[in-house]
C-alpha positions as CSV (number, residue, x, y, z in Angstrom):
1,M,107.4,51.2,25.9
2,A,105.7,51.4,22.6
3,S,102.2,50.8,24.0
4,E,102.8,53.5,26.8
5,Q,103.5,56.2,23.9
6,R,100.3,54.8,22.0
7,E,98.1,55.2,25.2
8,L,99.7,58.5,25.8
9,L,99.0,59.5,22.1
10,A,95.4,58.2,22.5
11,A,94.7,60.0,25.5
12,K,96.0,63.4,23.9
13,Q,94.0,62.9,20.8
14,N,91.0,61.9,23.0
15,E,91.5,65.5,25.1
16,Q,91.8,67.4,21.6
17,L,88.5,65.7,20.4
18,L,86.7,66.8,23.4
19,K,87.9,70.4,23.1
20,L,87.0,70.5,19.4
21,L,83.5,69.1,20.3
22,E,83.1,71.9,23.1
23,Q,83.9,74.7,20.8
24,N,81.7,73.1,18.1
25,T,78.7,73.2,20.4
26,E,79.7,76.8,21.4
27,L,79.9,77.8,17.9
28,T,76.6,76.2,17.3
29,V,74.8,78.3,19.8
30,L,76.4,81.3,18.7
31,V,75.2,80.6,15.1
32,K,71.7,80.0,16.2
33,E,71.5,83.1,18.2
34,L,72.8,85.2,15.4
35,T,70.3,83.6,12.9
36,S,67.7,84.7,15.4
37,H,69.0,88.2,15.5
38,I,69.1,88.3,11.5
39,E,65.5,87.0,11.3
40,T,64.4,89.8,13.5
41,L,66.2,92.3,11.9
42,T,64.7,91.1,8.4
43,N,61.3,91.2,9.5
44,D,61.9,94.5,11.0
45,V,63.2,95.9,7.6
46,H,60.5,94.3,5.8
47,Q,57.7,95.5,7.9
48,K,59.0,99.0,7.8
49,V,59.5,98.8,3.7
50,V,56.1,97.5,3.3
51,A,54.5,100.2,5.7
52,E,56.1,102.9,3.3
53,K,54.4,101.6,0.2
């Protein structure tokens, strides 16, 4: 009985870890996309500021 409970707990924890890894991967992709957008915007602003001088 105790070993069954440990197995169920281990399976549940494994499932939770997999979900967290998937969420982490999704967040990493989003951060990369946002970083790219910020870089583009920064370059655009820089070019406009330099062009005005």
